[in-house]
C-alpha positions as CSV (number, residue, x, y, z in Angstrom):
1,M,-32.6,-42.7,13.5
2,R,-29.4,-42.2,15.5
3,D,-27.3,-42.5,12.4
4,L,-29.5,-39.9,10.7
5,I,-29.0,-37.5,13.5
6,V,-25.2,-37.9,13.5
7,L,-25.1,-37.4,9.7
8,S,-27.3,-34.3,10.0
9,S,-25.0,-32.9,12.6
10,L,-21.9,-33.5,10.5
11,V,-23.5,-31.8,7.5
12,L,-24.4,-28.8,9.7
13,C,-20.9,-28.7,11.1
14,F,-19.3,-28.7,7.6
15,A,-21.7,-26.1,6.3
16,T,-20.9,-23.9,9.3
17,T,-17.2,-24.3,8.8
18,F,-17.2,-23.4,5.1
19,S,-19.5,-20.5,5.6
20,Q,-17.3,-18.9,8.3
21,V,-15.5,-15.6,7.5
22,Q,-11.8,-16.3,7.0
23,N,-10.6,-12.7,6.8
24,V,-8.9,-13.2,3.5
25,Y,-8.7,-10.7,0.6
26,E,-8.5,-10.4,-3.1
27,V,-5.6,-8.1,-3.8
28,Y,-5.5,-5.7,-6.7
29,A,-2.8,-3.2,-7.9
30,I,-4.2,-0.1,-9.6
31,E,-1.8,2.0,-11.7
32,Y,-3.3,5.5,-11.7
33,A,-0.3,7.3,-13.1
34,R,3.0,6.7,-14.9
35,G,6.1,8.9,-15.2
36,L,6.8,10.7,-18.5
37,W,10.4,9.6,-18.8
38,S,12.9,7.0,-17.5
39,V,15.7,7.5,-14.9
40,P,18.9,5.5,-14.5
41,V,18.6,2.6,-12.1
42,S,21.4,4.1,-10.0
43,K,18.9,7.0,-9.2
44,V,16.5,4.6,-7.5
45,A,18.8,2.0,-6.0
46,V,21.9,3.4,-4.3
47,G,25.0,1.5,-5.3
48,A,23.5,0.0,-8.4
49,E,25.9,-0.9,-11.2
50,S,23.3,-1.4,-13.8
51,K,23.2,0.9,-16.8
52,D,19.5,0.3,-17.4
53,S,16.8,2.8,-16.9
54,V,13.4,2.5,-15.2
55,N,10.1,4.4,-15.3
56,F,8.0,5.2,-12.3
57,S,4.5,3.8,-11.9
58,Y,2.1,5.2,-9.3
59,F,-0.2,2.7,-7.5
60,V,-2.9,2.3,-5.0
61,W,-3.9,-1.1,-3.9
62,Y,-7.4,-2.4,-3.4
63,L,-8.2,-5.2,-0.9
64,K,-11.6,-6.9,-1.1
65,G,-12.3,-8.9,2.0
66,D,-14.6,-11.8,2.6
67,N,-15.4,-10.0,5.8
68,G,-17.1,-7.1,4.0
69,R,-14.1,-4.8,4.3
70,R,-13.3,-2.8,1.2
71,I,-9.8,-1.4,1.8
72,L,-7.6,1.0,-0.1
73,V,-3.9,1.0,0.6
74,D,-2.7,4.6,-0.1
75,V,-4.8,7.1,-1.9
76,G,-2.5,8.6,-4.6
77,F,-2.1,12.2,-5.5
78,L,-4.4,14.8,-7.1
79,Q,-3.3,16.5,-10.3
80,D,-4.4,20.0,-11.1
81,T,-5.4,19.7,-14.7
82,S,-4.6,23.4,-15.3
83,K,-1.0,22.8,-14.0
84,P,-0.2,19.2,-14.7
85,M,2.9,17.7,-13.1
86,K,5.8,18.0,-15.6
87,S,7.1,14.5,-14.8
88,I,3.8,12.7,-15.2
89,G,2.5,11.3,-18.5
90,H,-0.6,9.2,-18.0
91,Y,-2.8,10.1,-15.0
92,E,-6.3,9.2,-13.8
93,R,-7.7,10.4,-10.5
94,P,-7.4,7.4,-8.0
95,D,-11.1,7.3,-7.2
96,L,-12.0,7.2,-10.8
97,A,-9.5,4.4,-11.5
98,L,-11.0,2.4,-8.7
99,Q,-14.4,2.6,-10.5
100,R,-13.0,0.2,-13.1
101,L,-13.4,-2.4,-10.4
102,H,-17.0,-1.2,-9.9
103,V,-16.1,0.3,-6.6
104,N,-17.0,3.9,-5.7
105,A,-15.2,6.1,-3.2
106,D,-17.9,5.8,-0.6
107,D,-17.7,2.0,-0.8
108,V,-14.2,2.1,0.7
109,T,-14.5,1.2,4.4
110,D,-10.8,1.7,5.3
111,V,-7.8,3.5,4.0
112,I,-4.3,2.4,5.1
113,I,-1.6,5.1,4.6
114,T,1.8,3.5,4.2
115,H,3.5,6.8,4.6
116,P,2.7,10.5,4.1
117,H,4.5,11.4,0.9
118,S,2.2,13.3,-1.3
119,D,1.8,10.6,-4.0
120,H,0.4,8.3,-1.3
121,I,-1.7,10.6,0.9
122,D,-2.8,13.6,-1.2
123,G,-6.0,12.0,-2.4
124,L,-7.3,11.4,1.2
125,D,-10.3,13.7,0.9
126,L,-11.7,11.6,-2.0
127,F,-12.6,8.9,0.6
128,K,-14.6,10.8,3.2
129,K,-16.4,7.8,4.7
130,A,-13.4,5.5,5.3
131,T,-11.6,4.8,8.6
132,I,-7.9,5.8,8.2
133,W,-4.9,3.8,9.5
134,M,-1.5,5.3,9.9
135,Q,1.6,4.7,12.0
136,K,1.6,6.9,15.1
137,N,5.2,8.0,14.9
138,D,4.8,8.8,11.2
139,F,1.8,10.9,11.9
140,A,3.5,12.8,14.7
141,Y,6.5,13.6,12.5
142,F,4.4,14.6,9.6
143,V,2.2,17.1,11.4
144,G,4.9,18.3,13.8
145,D,8.6,17.7,13.7
146,A,9.0,17.7,9.9
147,W,8.3,21.5,9.8
148,Q,10.7,22.5,12.5
149,K,13.9,24.4,11.6
150,D,16.5,22.2,9.9
151,A,14.2,19.1,9.9
152,S,13.8,16.9,6.8
153,H,10.5,17.1,5.0
154,M,11.6,15.8,1.6
155,G,8.6,14.3,-0.2
156,L,6.2,15.8,2.3
157,D,3.7,18.5,1.3
158,K,2.4,20.9,3.9
159,Q,-0.9,21.1,2.0
160,D,-1.5,17.4,2.9
161,V,-1.1,18.1,6.7
162,P,-4.6,19.6,7.2
163,K,-6.2,16.6,5.5
164,I,-4.9,14.1,8.0
165,I,-5.5,16.5,11.0
166,Q,-9.1,16.9,9.9
167,A,-9.5,13.1,9.6
168,N,-8.3,12.9,13.2
169,L,-10.6,15.7,14.4
170,D,-13.5,13.9,12.6
171,G,-12.7,10.7,14.6
172,R,-11.7,8.7,11.5
173,L,-8.0,8.3,12.2
174,R,-6.6,5.2,13.9
175,L,-3.0,5.4,14.9
176,V,-0.9,2.2,14.7
177,N,1.9,2.0,17.3
178,G,4.6,-0.5,16.4
179,D,5.8,-3.4,14.4
180,S,4.1,-6.7,13.3
181,I,0.7,-5.5,14.4
182,E,-2.6,-6.9,12.9
183,I,-4.4,-3.7,12.3
184,I,-7.4,-5.2,10.6
185,P,-8.1,-9.0,10.6
186,G,-5.9,-10.6,8.0
187,I,-3.7,-7.5,7.6
188,R,-0.5,-7.1,9.5
189,A,1.7,-3.9,9.5
190,F,5.5,-3.9,9.6
191,I,7.9,-1.0,10.2
192,G,11.6,-0.3,10.2
193,S,12.5,0.8,6.7
194,K,12.6,4.5,7.6
195,H,11.6,5.6,4.1
196,T,9.7,8.3,6.0
197,Y,10.0,8.7,9.7
198,E,8.1,5.4,10.3
199,S,6.8,4.1,7.0
200,Q,4.9,0.8,7.0
201,H,4.4,-2.2,4.7
202,L,1.6,-4.7,4.9
203,L,1.3,-8.5,4.9
204,V,-2.1,-9.5,3.6
205,D,-3.8,-12.9,3.9
206,S,-5.4,-14.2,0.7
207,K,-7.1,-17.6,0.2
208,T,-3.9,-19.3,-0.9
209,K,-1.0,-17.2,0.2
210,K,0.3,-14.1,2.0
211,V,1.0,-11.1,-0.2
212,L,3.3,-8.4,1.0
213,L,2.6,-4.8,-0.2
214,A,5.9,-3.1,0.2
215,S,4.8,0.3,-1.1
216,D,7.8,2.5,-0.9
217,D,9.7,0.3,1.5
218,S,10.8,-1.2,-1.9
219,W,10.4,1.1,-4.8
220,F,11.4,-1.4,-7.5
221,Y,12.0,-5.1,-7.9
222,Y,15.6,-4.1,-8.4
223,N,15.8,-2.8,-4.8
224,L,14.5,-6.1,-3.5
225,D,16.5,-8.3,-5.7
226,H,19.8,-6.5,-5.1
227,L,19.1,-5.4,-1.5
228,L,19.8,-1.8,-2.3
229,P,18.2,1.2,-0.6
230,V,16.3,4.0,-2.2
231,P,18.0,7.5,-2.0
232,S,15.1,8.8,0.1
233,T,15.4,7.3,3.6
234,F,16.3,8.3,7.1
235,D,18.4,5.2,7.5
236,A,19.8,3.2,4.5
237,Q,21.0,0.3,6.6
238,A,17.5,-0.1,8.2
239,Y,16.0,0.0,4.8
240,V,18.2,-2.9,3.6
241,K,17.5,-4.8,6.8
242,Q,13.8,-4.6,6.1
243,L,14.3,-5.7,2.5
244,R,15.9,-8.8,3.9
245,R,13.1,-9.4,6.4
246,M,10.4,-9.0,3.7
247,K,11.8,-12.1,2.0
248,T,11.2,-14.2,5.2
249,L,7.6,-13.1,5.4
250,V,6.3,-14.8,2.2
251,T,6.7,-18.2,0.7
252,D,8.0,-16.8,-2.6
253,T,9.4,-13.3,-3.4
254,Q,7.1,-13.0,-6.3
255,W,4.4,-12.1,-3.7
256,I,6.4,-9.0,-2.6
257,I,4.9,-6.1,-4.5
258,P,7.1,-2.9,-4.9
259,G,5.6,0.5,-4.8
260,H,6.6,2.1,-8.1
261,D,7.6,-0.7,-10.6
262,P,5.7,-0.8,-13.9
263,L,6.6,-4.6,-14.1
264,V,3.8,-5.2,-11.6
265,I,1.3,-4.6,-14.4
266,S,3.0,-7.1,-16.7
267,R,3.7,-9.8,-14.1
268,F,0.1,-10.4,-13.0
269,K,-3.2,-11.0,-14.6
270,Q,-4.9,-7.9,-15.9
271,V,-8.5,-7.5,-15.0
272,S,-9.0,-4.1,-16.4
273,K,-6.9,-1.4,-18.0
274,G,-4.1,-0.6,-15.6
275,I,-5.4,-3.0,-13.0
276,V,-4.0,-6.5,-12.1
277,R,-5.1,-9.0,-9.6
278,I,-2.1,-10.2,-7.4
279,N,-3.5,-13.4,-6.0
């Protein structure tokens, strides 16, 4: 009888252990738009000697957690179909692209904004039920200092400012203050690249590895491989410093995912048109 009780306790212990939430995520890259033409590598990586050209892809990233969280990293831009962007070829509204994973906009529990350039924040109003996460200093610059006389607001769109302010007024905005902070269980935010005033990239726990979503803290694999900054940054040296640090945060650089490289779609397993699973 005693042996039976011990055995039963062990079975219960193992069952409890394996049923516990681990706060790990399935990671998906969703290409919702692609540029119409290519540009020289030297235009996206300052100091590049390559004569090759690259095209821009535009992504949002979907994280499906075993903890019930359904997280979207960035929300893309909205395209006025009556006045399409001249540089964009293929386009699908980000919430509609997300539906190819059988996820509706109202299913999204959290939105993490890596930085407030329009192609990453413009679609915010599509996800009205989500809690929004953004770096505090990036928010302050975006809604305030960027619009002062002689300030730099390249890549920012004043039409996006009321969206993030309204989210704050609605009580949905959570401001992240600093570097290497776990903002949601299993998701850690890093800063320092200065692509915008305080852009952030994310280290995400999956079942087998850590995946680093660089967003625009590395536009292309070329930036990462050659440690070259993008032309749009407040501090080129800081940008390169963070490229170096990114490589120390993962076991293999293949798990660092740049923000605009079409190669992401070809390097990982496609699960739907324009959608790949990273892990």
